[in-house]
MIROFI-851302 format. One record per residue (C-alpha): residue number from 1; x negated, y negated, z negated. Coordinates in steps of 0.5 Angstrom, whole numbers, plus 500, padded with zeros to 3 digits. Example, Ala and Ser with C-alpha at 12.3 -4.5 7.8 and 13.67 -1.06 7.14 Angstrom:
# residues 2
+-----+-----+-----+-----+
: pos :  px :  py :  pz :
+-----+-----+-----+-----+
:   1 : 475 : 509 : 484 :
:   2 : 473 : 502 : 486 :
+-----+-----+-----+-----+
# end
This chain:
# residues 413
+-----+-----+-----+-----+
: pos :  px :  py :  pz :
+-----+-----+-----+-----+
:   1 : 500 : 500 : 500 :
:   2 : 497 : 493 : 502 :
:   3 : 496 : 488 : 496 :
:   4 : 501 : 482 : 497 :
:   5 : 497 : 475 : 497 :
:   6 : 498 : 471 : 491 :
:   7 : 504 : 466 : 491 :
:   8 : 507 : 461 : 487 :
:   9 : 512 : 462 : 482 :
:  10 : 518 : 459 : 486 :
:  11 : 515 : 463 : 492 :
:  12 : 516 : 469 : 488 :
:  13 : 523 : 467 : 485 :
:  14 : 525 : 466 : 493 :
:  15 : 523 : 473 : 495 :
:  16 : 526 : 476 : 489 :
:  17 : 533 : 473 : 491 :
:  18 : 532 : 474 : 498 :
:  19 : 531 : 482 : 497 :
:  20 : 537 : 482 : 492 :
:  21 : 541 : 479 : 497 :
:  22 : 539 : 484 : 502 :
:  23 : 540 : 490 : 497 :
:  24 : 547 : 487 : 496 :
:  25 : 549 : 487 : 503 :
:  26 : 547 : 494 : 504 :
:  27 : 551 : 496 : 498 :
:  28 : 550 : 503 : 495 :
:  29 : 555 : 509 : 494 :
:  30 : 558 : 506 : 487 :
:  31 : 559 : 498 : 489 :
:  32 : 562 : 496 : 495 :
:  33 : 559 : 490 : 499 :
:  34 : 562 : 483 : 498 :
:  35 : 565 : 479 : 504 :
:  36 : 560 : 473 : 506 :
:  37 : 565 : 468 : 503 :
:  38 : 566 : 472 : 496 :
:  39 : 566 : 467 : 491 :
:  40 : 560 : 468 : 486 :
:  41 : 565 : 469 : 480 :
:  42 : 567 : 476 : 483 :
:  43 : 568 : 482 : 479 :
:  44 : 563 : 487 : 482 :
:  45 : 559 : 491 : 478 :
:  46 : 551 : 489 : 478 :
:  47 : 546 : 493 : 474 :
:  48 : 540 : 490 : 470 :
:  49 : 536 : 492 : 476 :
:  50 : 540 : 488 : 481 :
:  51 : 540 : 482 : 477 :
:  52 : 533 : 480 : 480 :
:  53 : 533 : 473 : 478 :
:  54 : 534 : 475 : 471 :
:  55 : 527 : 478 : 470 :
:  56 : 523 : 477 : 476 :
:  57 : 521 : 470 : 473 :
:  58 : 519 : 474 : 466 :
:  59 : 514 : 478 : 470 :
:  60 : 510 : 473 : 474 :
:  61 : 503 : 473 : 473 :
:  62 : 504 : 479 : 468 :
:  63 : 500 : 486 : 469 :
:  64 : 506 : 491 : 469 :
:  65 : 508 : 498 : 468 :
:  66 : 514 : 501 : 470 :
:  67 : 517 : 506 : 467 :
:  68 : 522 : 509 : 472 :
:  69 : 523 : 515 : 477 :
:  70 : 527 : 516 : 483 :
:  71 : 534 : 513 : 480 :
:  72 : 530 : 506 : 479 :
:  73 : 534 : 503 : 485 :
:  74 : 536 : 496 : 487 :
:  75 : 541 : 498 : 492 :
:  76 : 538 : 503 : 497 :
:  77 : 531 : 500 : 495 :
:  78 : 526 : 503 : 490 :
:  79 : 525 : 498 : 484 :
:  80 : 517 : 499 : 485 :
:  81 : 518 : 496 : 492 :
:  82 : 522 : 490 : 491 :
:  83 : 517 : 488 : 485 :
:  84 : 511 : 489 : 490 :
:  85 : 514 : 485 : 495 :
:  86 : 515 : 480 : 490 :
:  87 : 508 : 480 : 489 :
:  88 : 508 : 482 : 482 :
:  89 : 502 : 486 : 480 :
:  90 : 504 : 494 : 478 :
:  91 : 498 : 497 : 474 :
:  92 : 501 : 504 : 473 :
:  93 : 508 : 508 : 473 :
:  94 : 510 : 512 : 467 :
:  95 : 515 : 518 : 469 :
:  96 : 519 : 522 : 465 :
:  97 : 522 : 529 : 466 :
:  98 : 522 : 531 : 473 :
:  99 : 517 : 526 : 475 :
: 100 : 517 : 519 : 479 :
: 101 : 520 : 522 : 485 :
: 102 : 525 : 526 : 481 :
: 103 : 523 : 533 : 485 :
: 104 : 520 : 537 : 479 :
: 105 : 524 : 543 : 477 :
: 106 : 527 : 544 : 470 :
: 107 : 522 : 545 : 465 :
: 108 : 517 : 544 : 470 :
: 109 : 511 : 540 : 467 :
: 110 : 508 : 534 : 471 :
: 111 : 501 : 532 : 472 :
: 112 : 499 : 525 : 472 :
: 113 : 496 : 523 : 479 :
: 114 : 497 : 518 : 484 :
: 115 : 504 : 517 : 488 :
: 116 : 502 : 518 : 495 :
: 117 : 508 : 513 : 498 :
: 118 : 505 : 507 : 494 :
: 119 : 498 : 509 : 492 :
: 120 : 500 : 507 : 485 :
: 121 : 497 : 511 : 479 :
: 122 : 503 : 515 : 475 :
: 123 : 502 : 517 : 468 :
: 124 : 506 : 523 : 467 :
: 125 : 510 : 523 : 460 :
: 126 : 513 : 530 : 461 :
: 127 : 506 : 534 : 462 :
: 128 : 500 : 534 : 457 :
: 129 : 503 : 529 : 453 :
: 130 : 510 : 526 : 452 :
: 131 : 508 : 519 : 450 :
: 132 : 503 : 514 : 453 :
: 133 : 497 : 513 : 449 :
: 134 : 495 : 506 : 446 :
: 135 : 489 : 506 : 451 :
: 136 : 494 : 507 : 457 :
: 137 : 498 : 501 : 454 :
: 138 : 491 : 496 : 453 :
: 139 : 491 : 493 : 460 :
: 140 : 499 : 492 : 460 :
: 141 : 502 : 485 : 459 :
: 142 : 509 : 488 : 459 :
: 143 : 513 : 495 : 460 :
: 144 : 519 : 495 : 465 :
: 145 : 524 : 501 : 464 :
: 146 : 529 : 503 : 469 :
: 147 : 532 : 510 : 469 :
: 148 : 539 : 512 : 470 :
: 149 : 541 : 516 : 463 :
: 150 : 548 : 520 : 463 :
: 151 : 549 : 519 : 456 :
: 152 : 548 : 525 : 452 :
: 153 : 543 : 526 : 446 :
: 154 : 539 : 532 : 449 :
: 155 : 538 : 529 : 456 :
: 156 : 531 : 527 : 455 :
: 157 : 530 : 520 : 458 :
: 158 : 532 : 517 : 452 :
: 159 : 527 : 521 : 448 :
: 160 : 522 : 518 : 453 :
: 161 : 524 : 511 : 452 :
: 162 : 524 : 512 : 445 :
: 163 : 516 : 514 : 445 :
: 164 : 515 : 509 : 450 :
: 165 : 518 : 504 : 445 :
: 166 : 514 : 506 : 439 :
: 167 : 507 : 506 : 443 :
: 168 : 509 : 499 : 445 :
: 169 : 511 : 497 : 438 :
: 170 : 504 : 499 : 436 :
: 171 : 500 : 496 : 441 :
: 172 : 505 : 489 : 441 :
: 173 : 507 : 490 : 449 :
: 174 : 513 : 487 : 450 :
: 175 : 519 : 492 : 453 :
: 176 : 524 : 490 : 458 :
: 177 : 530 : 495 : 459 :
: 178 : 534 : 494 : 466 :
: 179 : 541 : 497 : 463 :
: 180 : 545 : 502 : 467 :
: 181 : 552 : 504 : 466 :
: 182 : 553 : 511 : 462 :
: 183 : 558 : 515 : 466 :
: 184 : 560 : 519 : 460 :
: 185 : 560 : 512 : 456 :
: 186 : 568 : 513 : 455 :
: 187 : 568 : 517 : 449 :
: 188 : 564 : 519 : 443 :
: 189 : 564 : 526 : 441 :
: 190 : 560 : 532 : 438 :
: 191 : 556 : 533 : 431 :
: 192 : 551 : 528 : 429 :
: 193 : 544 : 531 : 429 :
: 194 : 541 : 533 : 423 :
: 195 : 534 : 531 : 421 :
: 196 : 531 : 538 : 421 :
: 197 : 533 : 539 : 428 :
: 198 : 530 : 533 : 431 :
: 199 : 526 : 535 : 437 :
: 200 : 525 : 532 : 444 :
: 201 : 532 : 534 : 446 :
: 202 : 534 : 530 : 440 :
: 203 : 530 : 525 : 436 :
: 204 : 535 : 521 : 432 :
: 205 : 541 : 522 : 428 :
: 206 : 546 : 521 : 434 :
: 207 : 552 : 525 : 436 :
: 208 : 552 : 529 : 443 :
: 209 : 555 : 524 : 447 :
: 210 : 554 : 517 : 444 :
: 211 : 558 : 512 : 448 :
: 212 : 552 : 507 : 449 :
: 213 : 548 : 505 : 455 :
: 214 : 541 : 506 : 455 :
: 215 : 540 : 499 : 454 :
: 216 : 544 : 499 : 448 :
: 217 : 541 : 505 : 445 :
: 218 : 534 : 502 : 446 :
: 219 : 537 : 496 : 441 :
: 220 : 539 : 501 : 436 :
: 221 : 533 : 505 : 436 :
: 222 : 529 : 499 : 435 :
: 223 : 534 : 496 : 430 :
: 224 : 535 : 502 : 426 :
: 225 : 528 : 503 : 424 :
: 226 : 527 : 510 : 428 :
: 227 : 520 : 508 : 431 :
: 228 : 517 : 509 : 424 :
: 229 : 512 : 505 : 420 :
: 230 : 517 : 499 : 420 :
: 231 : 515 : 498 : 427 :
: 232 : 519 : 494 : 432 :
: 233 : 518 : 493 : 439 :
: 234 : 519 : 486 : 443 :
: 235 : 525 : 488 : 447 :
: 236 : 529 : 485 : 452 :
: 237 : 535 : 488 : 455 :
: 238 : 538 : 485 : 462 :
: 239 : 545 : 487 : 461 :
: 240 : 550 : 490 : 467 :
: 241 : 554 : 485 : 469 :
: 242 : 562 : 486 : 469 :
: 243 : 561 : 493 : 466 :
: 244 : 566 : 496 : 461 :
: 245 : 566 : 503 : 458 :
: 246 : 572 : 505 : 462 :
: 247 : 569 : 502 : 469 :
: 248 : 568 : 508 : 474 :
: 249 : 561 : 508 : 476 :
: 250 : 559 : 513 : 481 :
: 251 : 551 : 515 : 481 :
: 252 : 548 : 513 : 487 :
: 253 : 543 : 519 : 487 :
: 254 : 543 : 525 : 482 :
: 255 : 539 : 523 : 476 :
: 256 : 536 : 530 : 476 :
: 257 : 535 : 536 : 480 :
: 258 : 541 : 540 : 477 :
: 259 : 546 : 535 : 476 :
: 260 : 547 : 534 : 483 :
: 261 : 554 : 530 : 483 :
: 262 : 559 : 527 : 478 :
: 263 : 563 : 533 : 477 :
: 264 : 556 : 536 : 474 :
: 265 : 555 : 530 : 470 :
: 266 : 562 : 530 : 467 :
: 267 : 561 : 537 : 465 :
: 268 : 554 : 537 : 463 :
: 269 : 556 : 535 : 455 :
: 270 : 560 : 541 : 455 :
: 271 : 556 : 546 : 458 :
: 272 : 549 : 544 : 456 :
: 273 : 550 : 549 : 450 :
: 274 : 550 : 555 : 454 :
: 275 : 542 : 553 : 456 :
: 276 : 541 : 556 : 449 :
: 277 : 545 : 562 : 450 :
: 278 : 545 : 569 : 454 :
: 279 : 550 : 565 : 459 :
: 280 : 548 : 562 : 466 :
: 281 : 551 : 555 : 467 :
: 282 : 549 : 556 : 475 :
: 283 : 542 : 554 : 475 :
: 284 : 539 : 557 : 482 :
: 285 : 546 : 556 : 485 :
: 286 : 549 : 550 : 489 :
: 287 : 553 : 549 : 483 :
: 288 : 549 : 548 : 477 :
: 289 : 553 : 545 : 471 :
: 290 : 560 : 547 : 475 :
: 291 : 560 : 554 : 473 :
: 292 : 558 : 559 : 468 :
: 293 : 558 : 566 : 467 :
: 294 : 554 : 573 : 466 :
: 295 : 553 : 579 : 469 :
: 296 : 556 : 583 : 463 :
: 297 : 563 : 580 : 463 :
: 298 : 569 : 584 : 466 :
: 299 : 571 : 582 : 473 :
: 300 : 578 : 583 : 470 :
: 301 : 577 : 577 : 465 :
: 302 : 572 : 573 : 470 :
: 303 : 574 : 573 : 477 :
: 304 : 569 : 568 : 480 :
: 305 : 562 : 571 : 482 :
: 306 : 555 : 568 : 483 :
: 307 : 548 : 570 : 483 :
: 308 : 543 : 566 : 481 :
: 309 : 537 : 566 : 486 :
: 310 : 530 : 562 : 486 :
: 311 : 531 : 555 : 489 :
: 312 : 527 : 549 : 488 :
: 313 : 531 : 546 : 482 :
: 314 : 530 : 552 : 479 :
: 315 : 525 : 557 : 481 :
: 316 : 526 : 562 : 475 :
: 317 : 533 : 561 : 473 :
: 318 : 537 : 565 : 468 :
: 319 : 540 : 572 : 470 :
: 320 : 536 : 571 : 477 :
: 321 : 538 : 576 : 482 :
: 322 : 544 : 579 : 477 :
: 323 : 551 : 578 : 480 :
: 324 : 555 : 574 : 475 :
: 325 : 562 : 574 : 473 :
: 326 : 565 : 567 : 470 :
: 327 : 569 : 561 : 471 :
: 328 : 569 : 556 : 477 :
: 329 : 570 : 549 : 474 :
: 330 : 570 : 546 : 481 :
: 331 : 577 : 547 : 481 :
: 332 : 579 : 542 : 476 :
: 333 : 581 : 535 : 478 :
: 334 : 576 : 530 : 478 :
: 335 : 581 : 525 : 475 :
: 336 : 582 : 530 : 469 :
: 337 : 575 : 531 : 468 :
: 338 : 574 : 523 : 468 :
: 339 : 580 : 523 : 463 :
: 340 : 577 : 527 : 458 :
: 341 : 575 : 524 : 451 :
: 342 : 571 : 529 : 448 :
: 343 : 567 : 535 : 449 :
: 344 : 570 : 542 : 451 :
: 345 : 568 : 547 : 446 :
: 346 : 573 : 552 : 449 :
: 347 : 568 : 554 : 455 :
: 348 : 563 : 556 : 449 :
: 349 : 568 : 560 : 445 :
: 350 : 571 : 564 : 451 :
: 351 : 564 : 566 : 453 :
: 352 : 563 : 568 : 446 :
: 353 : 569 : 572 : 445 :
: 354 : 568 : 576 : 451 :
: 355 : 561 : 577 : 451 :
: 356 : 559 : 585 : 449 :
: 357 : 553 : 584 : 445 :
: 358 : 555 : 578 : 440 :
: 359 : 549 : 579 : 436 :
: 360 : 545 : 577 : 441 :
: 361 : 549 : 571 : 444 :
: 362 : 545 : 565 : 442 :
: 363 : 538 : 564 : 443 :
: 364 : 533 : 561 : 439 :
: 365 : 534 : 553 : 438 :
: 366 : 541 : 553 : 440 :
: 367 : 541 : 549 : 433 :
: 368 : 537 : 544 : 437 :
: 369 : 542 : 543 : 442 :
: 370 : 548 : 543 : 438 :
: 371 : 544 : 538 : 432 :
: 372 : 546 : 543 : 426 :
: 373 : 547 : 550 : 424 :
: 374 : 554 : 550 : 422 :
: 375 : 557 : 550 : 429 :
: 376 : 554 : 557 : 430 :
: 377 : 556 : 560 : 424 :
: 378 : 563 : 557 : 425 :
: 379 : 564 : 560 : 432 :
: 380 : 561 : 567 : 429 :
: 381 : 567 : 566 : 424 :
: 382 : 572 : 565 : 429 :
: 383 : 574 : 558 : 428 :
: 384 : 578 : 555 : 433 :
: 385 : 576 : 549 : 438 :
: 386 : 580 : 544 : 434 :
: 387 : 577 : 546 : 427 :
: 388 : 570 : 545 : 429 :
: 389 : 572 : 538 : 432 :
: 390 : 575 : 536 : 426 :
: 391 : 569 : 538 : 422 :
: 392 : 565 : 532 : 425 :
: 393 : 570 : 527 : 426 :
: 394 : 568 : 523 : 419 :
: 395 : 561 : 523 : 421 :
: 396 : 563 : 520 : 428 :
: 397 : 567 : 514 : 424 :
: 398 : 561 : 512 : 421 :
: 399 : 556 : 513 : 427 :
: 400 : 561 : 508 : 431 :
: 401 : 560 : 503 : 425 :
: 402 : 553 : 504 : 425 :
: 403 : 552 : 503 : 433 :
: 404 : 557 : 497 : 433 :
: 405 : 551 : 491 : 432 :
: 406 : 547 : 494 : 438 :
: 407 : 553 : 494 : 443 :
: 408 : 553 : 489 : 449 :
: 409 : 559 : 491 : 452 :
: 410 : 566 : 491 : 448 :
: 411 : 567 : 498 : 444 :
: 412 : 572 : 503 : 445 :
: 413 : 579 : 502 : 442 :
+-----+-----+-----+-----+
# end
């Protein structure tokens, strides 16, 4: 990539606004392009990244690291390309699980290196280390974070953000988060993570579905002291324009290889628990997180069949090569999935009831996904979905009170 010559602040801002205008003309799968005579006070949703006039000036003359991946888009153009076009110096990129280009398979460790498309140095935070080192932050003036989240505790992008925030606070490097909609932001549900089950798939005491944007979550991590050692990062969030928690937002690109569409994104909070059981959620098929099943289920009870195979998104999926009998959730109307305001535990309960070897249904670390040890015991004891849901409602009331100071958009009623 050729270096852009140094230009004036006004020139940078002008280029940024031109780039922004081109992106809005091109549009994206989630937002319609506006007519030329559309008034400026329109109702179009604009992500933080799309509002370049709010953060390009903050980066002028600064040494910048971008924490991003393939979802870091302004319209159809990558954030990095827009920054370089505006003459902003990008020193390096920090990439999360699945890598900077979002192509690495589930659980695949990604090495640091050079991005072949841009020539930028890429520091992988899902490889030898899951957090940047102090040395890697010493040559930076600011970190710009822009990654699409899906609103669940165990989706690892928020853990990566938390680790970056912690190291940035230690090195006194400011951080800017470009906010993006949470496609599962219209409800809050699930047990609160208990401290003994903290891990990379759940660092902090929040429910499975937290109902916050990634910018709001960053504010909460900062404000609640979750960075440890009395640390607090110099944090600025660029809010989404014209966003509410009920706003429908179709993700422009799949956020990770095994969440290929909005159906998978909506089902993910309910189906991810299967990842620490014997049951397949369709990894190694064209429909991950839209089906579930097992080779030992009886065909008379589970009529849908699928056979996981090695694919780029899952080279070695659970039950590879085995014919599975299960449920096809692609038949559920999208409106019904969108209208759900809680996790559907019935999938998990049904699978457990029909699994022939119930003593071995759960795998190690199931509790890390669920966040507590009680739910496994409740399922084994034969509790109903309603009984299990009722157990965590009081905790959710307290969580929603705790998160209130950090919200940037109207809360759920």
